[in-house]
C-alpha positions, 0 to 999 in steps of 0.5 A, a space after each residue: 574625727 581624731 585617731 584618739 577618738 576612734 581608738 577610745 570608741 573601739 576600746 569602749 565597744 570591746 569593753 562593753 562586749 566583754 562585760 556583757 559576755 562575762 556572766 555567761 562565760 563564767 557560768 559556762 566555765 564553772 559548770 564545765 569544770 564541775 561536770 569534768 570533775 564529776 566525769 573524772 571521778 566516775 570515769 564516764 567519758 561521754 563527750 556529749 554529757 557536758 552540753 545539756 548542763 552547760 546550755 541550761 545553766 547559760 540560759 538561766 544565767 541569761 535570764 538572771 543577767 538580762 535586766 542588768 545587760 539591758 540597763 548597760 546597753 541602754 546606758 551605752 546607747 544613750 551615751 552614743 546618741 548623746 555624743 553624735 554632735 561631738 562625733 560629727 563635729 
């Protein structure tokens, strides 16, 4: 195994991880900003107020993104399994 192969393999893994987490992180960011704006406008400074909406919105995002995430993961895993002879040899 060459250093280029290892770097490419690590790069693809990190890209896949970021791609898989992006929908949930984006939804959490958007909901957090909206809740912060509402808190600033109403001057309610309760720290625990943001947790429930964020958790619910991220859970809903996971439900909607799950088929896409599974498709990406199965494609990535199939490519890895298909490349096992190239990795060994």
